[in-house]
C-alpha positions as CSV (number, residue, x, y, z in Angstrom):
1,M,-8.9,-5.5,23.8
2,G,-5.7,-6.1,25.9
3,S,-3.2,-9.0,26.2
4,D,-5.6,-10.9,28.4
5,M,-7.8,-11.6,25.4
6,L,-5.4,-12.2,22.7
7,P,-6.7,-14.3,19.8
8,E,-4.8,-17.5,19.1
9,P,-2.7,-16.9,15.7
10,E,-3.3,-19.6,13.0
11,Y,0.6,-19.9,12.7
12,A,3.7,-18.2,14.0
13,R,7.3,-18.7,13.6
14,N,10.0,-16.3,15.1
15,M,7.0,-13.9,15.7
16,R,4.8,-13.7,18.8
17,L,1.6,-11.9,19.3
18,I,1.7,-9.3,22.2
19,G,-1.2,-6.9,21.5
20,F,-4.4,-6.7,19.5
21,T,-7.3,-4.4,19.0
22,E,-10.5,-4.5,16.8
23,M,-10.3,-0.5,16.8
24,D,-13.6,0.0,18.4
25,G,-15.4,-2.1,16.0
26,R,-13.5,-0.8,12.8
27,S,-11.5,-3.9,12.3
28,D,-10.9,-3.1,8.6
29,G,-7.2,-1.8,8.6
30,V,-5.2,-0.8,5.6
31,Q,-2.1,1.5,5.8
32,I,-0.4,2.0,9.3
33,M,1.9,4.7,10.4
34,I,3.5,4.9,13.8
35,N,4.0,8.4,15.2
36,K,4.9,9.3,18.8
37,G,3.6,6.2,20.2
38,H,0.4,6.2,18.3
39,A,-0.7,4.0,15.4
40,I,-2.6,5.9,12.7
41,V,-4.6,3.4,10.6
42,G,-6.6,4.0,7.3
43,H,-9.7,2.0,6.8
44,M,-11.1,0.1,3.8
45,F,-14.8,0.1,4.5
46,S,-15.3,2.2,7.7
47,Q,-14.6,5.5,5.6
48,G,-12.1,7.3,7.8
49,F,-9.0,6.6,9.8
50,S,-8.4,5.7,13.4
51,V,-5.7,6.6,16.1
52,I,-4.6,3.9,18.5
53,D,-2.4,4.7,21.5
54,V,0.2,2.0,21.4
55,R,2.7,3.4,24.0
56,D,1.9,0.2,25.9
57,P,1.9,-2.2,22.8
58,R,0.4,-5.0,25.1
59,R,-2.7,-2.9,25.6
60,P,-3.4,-0.8,22.4
61,R,-6.1,1.7,23.1
62,P,-8.2,3.4,20.5
63,V,-8.3,7.1,21.1
64,N,-9.8,8.8,18.0
65,Y,-11.5,8.1,14.8
66,I,-11.7,10.9,11.9
67,P,-14.6,10.1,9.6
68,S,-14.0,10.9,5.9
69,P,-16.4,13.0,3.8
70,P,-19.3,11.0,2.5
71,N,-18.5,8.2,-0.1
72,T,-14.7,8.9,0.3
73,W,-11.8,6.4,0.7
74,T,-9.0,7.4,3.2
75,L,-7.4,4.1,3.2
76,H,-3.8,5.3,2.7
77,L,-1.8,7.9,4.7
78,Q,1.7,9.0,5.6
79,A,2.9,10.6,8.9
80,H,6.2,12.3,9.5
81,D,7.2,14.5,12.5
82,D,4.1,16.8,13.0
83,L,2.3,16.2,9.6
84,L,-0.2,13.6,8.4
85,L,-1.2,13.4,4.8
86,V,-4.3,11.4,4.0
87,V,-5.6,10.4,0.6
88,N,-9.1,11.3,-0.5
89,A,-10.7,9.4,-3.4
90,K,-14.1,7.9,-4.5
91,D,-14.9,4.8,-2.4
92,L,-14.5,2.6,-5.3
93,Y,-15.7,-0.6,-3.3
94,R,-19.1,1.1,-3.0
95,D,-19.6,1.4,-6.8
96,A,-21.9,-1.2,-8.0
97,V,-19.7,-2.2,-10.8
98,L,-16.4,-2.3,-9.0
99,M,-17.5,-4.4,-6.1
100,D,-16.6,-7.2,-8.5
101,E,-12.9,-7.7,-8.0
102,R,-12.4,-8.8,-11.6
103,K,-13.8,-5.7,-12.9
104,Y,-11.8,-3.5,-10.5
105,Y,-8.5,-5.0,-11.4
106,T,-9.1,-5.7,-15.2
107,G,-8.8,-3.0,-17.8
108,S,-8.8,0.7,-17.8
109,M,-10.5,2.5,-14.8
110,R,-11.6,5.3,-17.1
111,D,-14.1,3.0,-18.9
112,K,-15.8,2.0,-15.7
113,L,-16.6,5.4,-14.3
114,S,-19.0,8.2,-15.2
115,A,-17.3,11.6,-15.6
116,A,-20.4,13.1,-14.1
117,E,-20.1,11.2,-10.8
118,T,-19.9,13.5,-7.7
119,G,-20.7,13.3,-4.1
120,Y,-17.2,12.3,-2.9
121,S,-13.9,14.1,-2.0
122,A,-11.0,13.9,-4.4
123,G,-7.4,14.9,-3.2
124,M,-5.2,14.9,-0.2
125,R,-5.9,16.3,3.3
126,V,-3.1,17.5,5.5
127,Y,-3.3,17.4,9.4
128,D,-1.1,18.8,12.1
129,I,-0.4,15.9,14.6
130,K,1.8,17.7,17.1
131,D,-0.7,16.0,19.3
132,P,-0.9,12.6,17.6
133,A,-4.2,11.6,19.3
134,N,-5.9,14.7,17.9
135,P,-5.1,15.3,14.2
136,R,-6.1,18.8,13.3
137,E,-6.8,19.5,9.6
138,I,-4.7,22.4,8.2
139,G,-4.8,21.9,4.4
140,F,-6.4,20.3,1.5
141,M,-5.2,19.8,-2.1
142,P,-8.2,19.1,-4.4
143,V,-7.8,17.2,-7.7
144,D,-10.2,16.8,-10.6
145,G,-11.2,13.1,-10.9
146,V,-11.3,10.1,-8.8
147,G,-8.7,11.2,-6.3
148,V,-5.4,10.1,-4.7
149,H,-4.6,6.5,-3.9
150,R,-1.1,6.3,-2.3
151,I,1.3,8.7,-1.0
152,W,5.1,8.7,-0.1
153,Y,6.2,11.5,2.3
154,V,9.2,11.4,4.7
155,G,9.4,15.1,5.5
156,G,10.7,18.0,3.6
157,R,9.4,19.9,0.6
158,W,8.2,17.0,-1.6
159,A,5.5,14.4,-1.5
160,Y,4.9,11.7,-4.1
161,M,1.5,10.2,-4.9
162,S,-0.6,8.2,-7.4
163,A,-3.8,10.1,-8.5
164,M,-6.6,9.5,-11.2
165,L,-7.0,13.0,-12.8
166,D,-9.6,13.8,-15.4
167,G,-8.2,13.4,-18.9
168,F,-6.2,10.2,-18.0
169,S,-7.1,6.4,-18.4
170,D,-6.0,5.7,-14.8
171,F,-3.9,6.6,-11.9
172,I,-0.6,8.6,-12.8
173,F,2.5,9.7,-10.8
174,L,2.5,13.2,-9.2
175,I,5.2,15.1,-7.5
176,V,3.7,17.7,-4.9
177,D,5.3,20.7,-3.4
178,M,4.6,20.7,0.4
179,S,6.5,23.9,1.2
180,D,3.4,25.4,2.5
181,P,1.5,22.3,4.0
182,T,-1.7,24.4,4.2
183,R,-1.5,24.8,0.4
184,P,0.1,21.8,-1.3
185,V,0.4,22.2,-5.2
186,I,1.1,19.7,-7.9
187,A,4.7,20.3,-9.3
188,G,5.2,17.5,-11.7
189,K,3.5,14.5,-13.4
190,Y,4.5,11.3,-15.2
191,W,2.5,8.8,-16.9
192,L,3.2,5.9,-19.2
193,P,2.7,6.8,-22.9
194,G,-0.8,6.0,-23.9
195,M,-2.4,7.0,-20.7
196,N,-3.2,10.8,-21.5
197,T,-6.3,10.2,-23.4
198,A,-7.3,13.9,-23.2
199,A,-4.2,14.6,-25.5
200,G,-5.1,11.9,-27.9
201,E,-2.7,9.2,-26.6
202,R,-3.9,5.6,-27.2
203,P,-2.5,2.6,-25.3
204,A,-0.1,0.0,-26.9
205,W,-1.6,-2.6,-24.5
206,D,-5.1,-4.0,-24.5
207,D,-6.9,-1.7,-22.0
208,R,-9.9,-4.0,-21.9
209,K,-7.7,-6.8,-20.4
210,F,-4.7,-5.1,-18.6
211,R,-4.9,-2.2,-16.1
212,Y,-1.9,0.2,-16.5
213,S,-2.2,2.3,-13.4
214,C,0.2,4.0,-11.2
215,H,0.0,2.3,-7.7
216,H,2.9,3.8,-5.7
217,G,6.2,5.5,-5.9
218,L,9.0,5.3,-3.4
219,V,11.8,7.8,-3.7
220,A,15.6,7.5,-2.7
221,G,17.9,10.4,-3.7
222,D,16.8,11.7,-7.1
223,T,15.3,8.4,-8.3
224,A,11.7,7.4,-7.9
225,Y,10.8,3.7,-8.0
226,V,7.3,3.7,-9.4
227,T,4.9,0.7,-9.9
228,W,2.1,0.4,-12.4
229,R,0.0,-2.7,-11.7
230,D,-0.1,-4.6,-15.1
231,G,2.5,-2.0,-16.4
232,G,5.4,-3.2,-14.2
233,V,7.9,-0.8,-12.6
234,T,9.7,2.4,-13.8
235,L,12.8,4.1,-12.5
236,L,12.4,7.9,-12.9
237,D,14.9,10.6,-12.7
238,I,13.3,13.3,-10.5
239,A,16.2,15.8,-10.1
240,D,13.9,18.2,-12.0
241,K,10.6,17.9,-10.0
242,G,8.7,19.6,-12.8
243,T,9.8,17.1,-15.5
244,P,10.3,13.5,-14.3
245,R,12.4,11.6,-16.8
246,L,12.4,7.8,-17.6
247,I,15.5,5.9,-16.7
248,S,14.1,2.4,-17.3
249,H,10.9,0.5,-17.5
250,R,10.5,-3.3,-16.9
251,N,7.2,-5.3,-17.2
252,W,6.7,-9.0,-17.0
253,C,3.0,-9.1,-17.5
254,P,2.3,-11.1,-19.5
255,P,3.3,-13.9,-19.0
256,Y,3.2,-13.2,-15.3
257,G,-0.2,-12.0,-13.7
258,G,0.6,-8.2,-13.2
259,G,-0.6,-6.3,-10.1
260,T,2.8,-4.7,-9.5
261,H,2.2,-3.0,-6.1
262,N,5.4,-1.5,-4.6
263,A,9.1,-1.4,-5.0
264,L,11.5,-1.0,-2.1
265,P,15.0,0.4,-3.1
266,L,17.9,-0.8,-1.1
267,V,20.4,1.6,-2.6
268,D,23.3,0.6,-0.5
269,R,23.2,-2.8,-2.0
270,D,22.1,-1.7,-5.5
271,L,19.0,-3.9,-5.1
272,L,15.4,-3.3,-5.7
273,V,12.6,-5.5,-4.1
274,V,9.4,-5.4,-6.2
275,L,6.0,-6.9,-5.2
276,D,3.3,-8.1,-7.3
277,E,-0.3,-8.0,-5.4
278,A,-2.6,-10.9,-5.5
279,V,-5.8,-9.4,-6.5
280,L,-8.2,-12.3,-7.3
281,T,-9.8,-15.1,-5.3
282,N,-8.3,-18.6,-5.6
283,C,-5.2,-17.3,-7.5
284,A,-7.4,-16.6,-10.6
285,D,-4.7,-14.0,-11.5
286,G,-2.0,-16.6,-11.2
287,E,0.6,-17.1,-8.3
288,K,2.2,-13.7,-7.5
289,R,5.8,-13.1,-6.6
290,I,8.1,-10.9,-4.7
291,W,11.1,-10.1,-7.1
292,M,14.6,-9.1,-6.5
293,F,16.3,-6.8,-9.0
294,D,19.9,-5.9,-9.4
295,I,19.8,-2.3,-10.2
296,R,23.6,-1.6,-10.4
297,E,22.9,-0.2,-13.9
298,P,19.7,1.7,-13.4
299,A,19.1,1.8,-17.1
300,N,18.9,-1.9,-17.1
301,P,17.4,-3.5,-14.1
302,V,17.9,-7.4,-14.0
303,S,15.6,-9.7,-12.1
304,I,17.9,-12.2,-10.2
305,S,15.5,-14.1,-7.7
306,T,12.2,-14.2,-6.1
307,M,11.2,-14.7,-2.5
308,P,9.9,-18.3,-1.5
309,A,6.2,-18.6,-1.1
310,P,4.5,-19.9,2.2
311,Q,4.7,-23.6,2.4
312,E,3.3,-24.7,5.7
313,A,-0.4,-24.9,4.7
314,D,-2.4,-25.0,1.4
315,Y,-3.3,-21.4,1.3
316,I,-4.9,-21.6,-2.1
317,A,-7.4,-24.0,-0.7
318,K,-8.0,-21.7,2.1
319,G,-9.9,-19.4,-0.2
320,G,-9.7,-15.6,-0.7
321,H,-6.5,-14.1,-1.8
322,F,-3.2,-16.0,-1.5
323,G,-0.1,-14.1,-2.4
324,P,1.8,-10.8,-1.6
325,H,0.3,-7.6,-0.8
326,N,2.6,-5.1,0.7
327,L,6.2,-4.4,1.8
328,H,7.3,-2.7,5.0
329,E,9.0,0.4,3.3
330,N,12.0,1.3,5.5
331,R,10.8,4.7,6.5
332,P,13.2,7.0,8.4
333,G,12.7,6.2,12.1
334,S,11.3,2.7,11.6
335,F,13.2,-0.6,11.2
336,V,15.4,0.0,8.3
337,S,17.3,-2.9,6.9
338,S,18.7,-4.0,3.5
339,E,19.0,-7.7,4.7
340,T,15.7,-8.5,6.4
341,I,12.5,-7.7,4.5
342,F,8.9,-7.9,5.9
343,A,5.9,-8.4,3.6
344,T,2.2,-9.2,3.9
345,Y,0.7,-12.2,2.0
346,N,-3.0,-11.9,2.2
347,N,-4.5,-15.0,3.7
348,A,-0.9,-16.1,4.6
349,G,-0.4,-13.3,7.1
350,V,3.0,-11.5,7.2
351,R,6.4,-12.9,6.2
352,A,10.0,-12.1,7.0
353,Y,12.9,-12.8,4.6
354,D,16.6,-12.9,4.9
355,I,18.2,-11.5,1.6
356,R,21.8,-11.3,2.6
357,D,22.3,-13.6,-0.5
358,P,20.1,-11.8,-2.9
359,Y,20.2,-14.9,-5.2
360,R,18.7,-17.1,-2.6
361,P,16.3,-15.4,-0.3
362,V,15.2,-17.4,2.7
363,E,12.0,-17.2,4.7
364,I,12.9,-16.7,8.5
365,G,9.6,-15.8,10.1
366,A,5.9,-15.8,9.7
367,F,2.7,-14.6,11.5
368,V,-0.7,-15.6,10.4
369,P,-3.4,-13.9,12.5
370,A,-6.6,-15.5,13.8
371,A,-9.5,-15.6,11.4
372,P,-11.7,-12.4,11.5
373,R,-14.3,-12.3,14.3
374,R,-16.3,-9.6,12.4
375,F,-16.4,-9.1,8.6
376,L,-16.9,-5.6,7.4
377,D,-16.3,-6.4,3.7
378,H,-19.8,-5.7,2.1
379,R,-18.9,-6.9,-1.4
380,P,-20.7,-10.0,-2.7
381,G,-18.8,-13.3,-2.9
382,I,-15.8,-12.5,-0.7
383,P,-14.9,-15.4,1.4
384,P,-14.6,-14.5,5.3
385,V,-10.9,-15.2,5.5
386,L,-7.8,-13.2,6.3
387,H,-6.6,-10.6,3.9
388,T,-3.5,-9.1,5.7
389,N,-2.9,-5.7,4.3
390,D,0.1,-3.8,5.7
391,V,3.0,-4.3,8.1
392,F,4.8,-1.4,9.8
393,A,8.1,-2.6,11.6
394,D,9.2,0.0,14.2
395,A,12.8,0.5,15.3
396,N,12.3,-1.8,18.4
397,G,11.4,-4.9,16.4
398,L,7.7,-4.7,16.9
399,L,5.6,-5.3,13.8
400,Y,2.1,-3.6,13.4
401,V,0.0,-5.8,11.2
402,S,-3.3,-4.8,9.6
403,D,-6.0,-6.9,8.0
404,M,-9.0,-6.1,5.7
405,N,-11.2,-7.4,8.5
406,A,-9.2,-9.0,11.4
407,G,-8.1,-5.9,13.3
408,L,-4.6,-4.6,14.3
409,S,-2.1,-7.1,15.6
410,I,1.1,-6.0,17.4
411,V,3.8,-8.8,17.0
412,E,7.2,-9.1,18.5
413,W,9.9,-10.1,15.8
414,Q,12.1,-12.7,17.4
415,G,14.5,-13.1,14.5
């Protein structure tokens, strides 16, 4: 679909829709990477990933779809230069128990899955993308367990990921040696004390109610900024890749609702942006926040403010998830700023914030896509509204915005 058939956004301020595609009917986008004029998009329900030619951003053109192995999630991926890393994990939204959001996000994952389950691929696949339109698989790192969820890779020897391995209560943080991309190997692991059930550890938290699970880790220098859903955020010293060491751990759940999703370090300003994901319909998990931390003293991060929530409509009454989902992560070669932050907000689309005064962040732009024209979410009871997933801002000020059902929007940032 080109610019002659652009859907009318629900709301836009300082952002203008210039391109749109439903990705050949696979409108369920999750993570987006831009590489050599192509958008590589992981899917939530379509079991695979798509490649979209966006060299003319007004006329995005799907050029490839790579299916996943059966019953396998490939919703998250990382591209840098000529390498693409793609997660493989059990498609948890095809599990009869986990189709209920409350059961997916509440309590330990270990207690919900059978150790004998098979029939899916678990690990990380590596592709050569010298020709970005035609990814060619060159390596696979299998893991024992549910599989890999998120990856951080910006080139070089090391990749960082969350994975659920046999013997652990949920996903933990891994450091992976990519020196031979055809044979990646796990070099280091970190978990919160209480997660290594095979070693006899027992949680200090109520693991029937709270889900302590590594979601994601971003790395700057020798520090990893790792989020743990209901377990908050840790700063880890990873100078020794084989033995990550805790610098500090902060958690605000309870009284806040958990779901800590990703943490963006702005090391030039000694700041850390931390986002809590809204995971339940109609804010049943409480209103979630995007937090600003002062990390001048890494051993003592201090929360100093939160981003303002969208105010122009009653998004709670709209239904579905209202609240933050993901941050643009300042990847090398993309739009990199420690003053302007982009975040997705589920049924409230994507938001831009001015954080020049970190104590008083201000919303300076917004884009809420049109409602989904097709609804691929097969889970019972999910309302057919927007659930905007990811935003990738390129160096030219274009935002690539994915939605769980509403396709890929290309938006011009006018701030």
